[in-house]
C-alpha positions as CSV (number, residue, x, y, z in Angstrom):
1,M,0.1,0.0,0.0
2,I,1.3,3.4,-0.8
3,G,-0.2,6.3,1.1
4,R,0.3,10.0,1.2
5,K,0.8,12.0,4.5
6,E,0.6,15.7,4.8
7,E,3.8,17.0,6.4
8,G,3.9,20.7,7.2
9,S,3.3,22.7,4.0
10,G,4.3,19.8,1.7
11,W,3.5,16.1,1.5
12,E,5.4,12.8,1.6
13,V,4.8,9.3,0.5
14,W,4.6,6.3,3.0
15,F,5.1,2.8,1.7
16,D,3.5,0.0,3.9
17,W,3.8,-3.6,3.0
18,Q,1.9,-6.0,5.4
19,G,2.3,-9.2,3.7
20,K,5.4,-11.3,2.7
21,A,7.7,-9.4,0.5
22,T,10.6,-10.4,-1.8
23,N,13.9,-8.8,-2.6
24,E,12.3,-7.5,-5.8
25,S,9.7,-5.6,-3.7
26,F,12.4,-3.0,-3.1
27,V,13.4,-2.4,-6.7
28,R,11.2,0.6,-7.6
29,L,11.1,2.4,-4.2
30,H,14.1,4.6,-5.3
31,D,11.9,6.1,-8.0
32,V,9.2,7.4,-5.7
33,P,9.5,11.1,-5.0
34,K,9.3,12.3,-1.4
35,L,9.3,8.9,0.0
36,G,9.4,9.4,3.8
37,A,8.7,6.1,5.3
38,I,9.0,2.4,4.4
39,R,7.6,-0.4,6.4
40,F,8.0,-4.1,5.4
41,L,6.3,-6.2,8.0
42,G,6.0,-9.7,6.6
43,G,9.5,-10.9,6.1
44,G,10.5,-12.9,3.0
45,F,13.4,-10.6,2.0
46,D,17.0,-10.4,3.0
47,D,20.1,-8.1,2.7
48,R,20.0,-8.1,-1.1
49,G,16.6,-6.4,-1.1
50,V,17.7,-3.7,1.4
51,A,20.7,-3.0,-0.9
52,K,18.3,-1.6,-3.5
53,L,17.3,1.2,-1.2
54,K,19.3,4.2,-2.6
55,N,18.9,7.8,-3.2
56,L,16.1,8.3,-0.8
57,P,16.9,11.7,0.8
58,D,13.5,12.2,2.3
59,L,13.3,8.8,4.1
60,H,13.1,9.2,7.8
61,L,11.4,6.0,8.9
62,L,12.5,2.5,8.0
63,V,10.9,-0.6,9.5
64,L,12.1,-4.0,8.3
65,F,10.9,-7.2,9.9
66,S,12.8,-10.1,8.5
67,E,15.0,-12.9,9.8
68,G,17.0,-12.7,6.6
69,L,18.7,-9.5,7.7
70,T,22.3,-9.4,9.0
71,D,25.0,-6.9,9.4
72,K,25.3,-6.8,5.6
73,C,22.0,-4.7,5.3
74,L,23.5,-2.0,7.5
75,E,26.0,-1.1,4.8
76,S,23.0,0.1,2.7
77,I,21.0,1.5,5.6
78,V,23.8,3.8,6.8
79,Q,23.6,5.6,3.4
80,L,20.2,6.8,4.2
81,K,21.4,9.8,6.1
82,G,18.0,11.3,6.9
83,L,16.7,8.3,8.9
84,K,15.2,9.3,12.4
85,K,13.5,6.0,13.2
86,L,14.9,2.5,12.4
87,D,13.2,-0.8,13.3
88,L,15.3,-4.0,12.6
89,S,13.4,-6.4,14.8
90,Y,14.1,-10.1,13.9
91,A,17.6,-9.2,12.3
92,R,20.6,-11.2,13.2
93,L,23.3,-8.6,14.0
94,T,26.7,-8.3,15.6
95,G,28.7,-5.6,17.2
96,R,30.5,-4.9,14.0
97,G,27.2,-4.2,12.2
98,L,25.7,-2.2,15.1
99,K,28.8,0.0,15.2
100,K,27.9,1.3,11.7
101,L,24.6,2.8,13.0
102,K,26.6,5.7,14.5
103,E,27.0,6.9,10.8
104,L,23.3,7.9,10.9
105,P,23.5,11.6,12.3
106,K,19.8,12.0,12.7
107,L,18.9,8.6,14.2
108,E,16.7,9.2,17.3
109,R,14.8,5.9,17.7
110,L,16.3,2.5,17.3
111,Y,14.0,-0.6,17.7
112,L,15.9,-3.9,18.0
113,Y,13.5,-5.7,20.5
114,N,13.3,-9.1,18.6
115,A,16.7,-8.8,16.9
116,R,19.4,-11.5,17.7
117,F,22.6,-10.2,19.2
118,E,24.5,-10.6,22.5
119,D,25.8,-8.3,25.3
120,R,29.3,-8.1,23.6
121,D,27.6,-6.8,20.5
122,A,25.4,-4.3,22.3
123,E,28.5,-2.4,23.5
124,A,28.7,-0.9,20.0
125,L,25.3,1.0,20.7
126,T,27.0,3.2,23.4
127,A,28.5,5.3,20.5
128,I,25.1,6.4,19.1
129,K,24.7,9.6,21.1
130,S,21.8,10.9,19.0
131,L,19.3,8.3,20.3
132,T,16.3,9.2,22.4
133,I,14.7,5.8,22.5
134,L,16.6,2.4,22.3
135,D,14.4,-0.7,22.4
136,L,16.4,-3.9,23.1
137,P,15.8,-7.7,23.2
138,M,15.1,-9.5,26.4
139,N,18.2,-11.7,26.1
140,L,20.6,-8.8,27.1
141,S,21.7,-8.9,30.7
142,S,20.7,-6.2,33.2
143,R,24.4,-5.3,33.5
144,M,24.5,-4.4,29.8
145,I,21.2,-2.5,30.1
146,D,22.7,-0.5,33.0
147,R,25.8,0.1,31.0
148,L,23.8,1.5,28.1
149,R,21.8,3.7,30.3
150,K,25.0,5.2,31.8
151,A,26.6,5.7,28.4
152,L,23.5,7.2,26.8
153,P,21.9,9.3,29.7
154,R,19.5,11.2,27.3
155,T,18.2,7.9,25.9
156,Q,15.2,6.0,27.2
157,V,16.7,2.4,27.1
158,Q,14.1,-0.3,27.4
159,Q,13.7,-4.0,26.8
160,R,10.7,-6.0,25.5
161,K,9.9,-9.4,23.9
């Protein structure tokens, strides 16, 4: 579904895909003018699909639910410099990939609540000082959550299943 949302004096396009997507579902999105938000909620795609997201200067919201995503997708995502909200629930990530997220200067909200990574990987998140909300998986230790809260005092750090 493609919708249109009024934003201030202009407008922007939101792309919302509820069903199962494929890597080809991403192909034409770079041709959509004023694309402000993309949500793929049904899985079925992987890093190769995300690599097709290019030249989207107005994109500020990206939600990608897929177990097929790994650190490789972050190489493409960090090129989307206007992102303010990123949700990568269900992705399989490491500290090496998470470290790349500090390259998103406007990133305020990061949702990783069903992503798969460990305490040692979460340490990389301490470098993302722009965050106001950080939503993390339940498998992280309370010690790591405390460490993140101290390193990111302006950030609401929370966990959920």
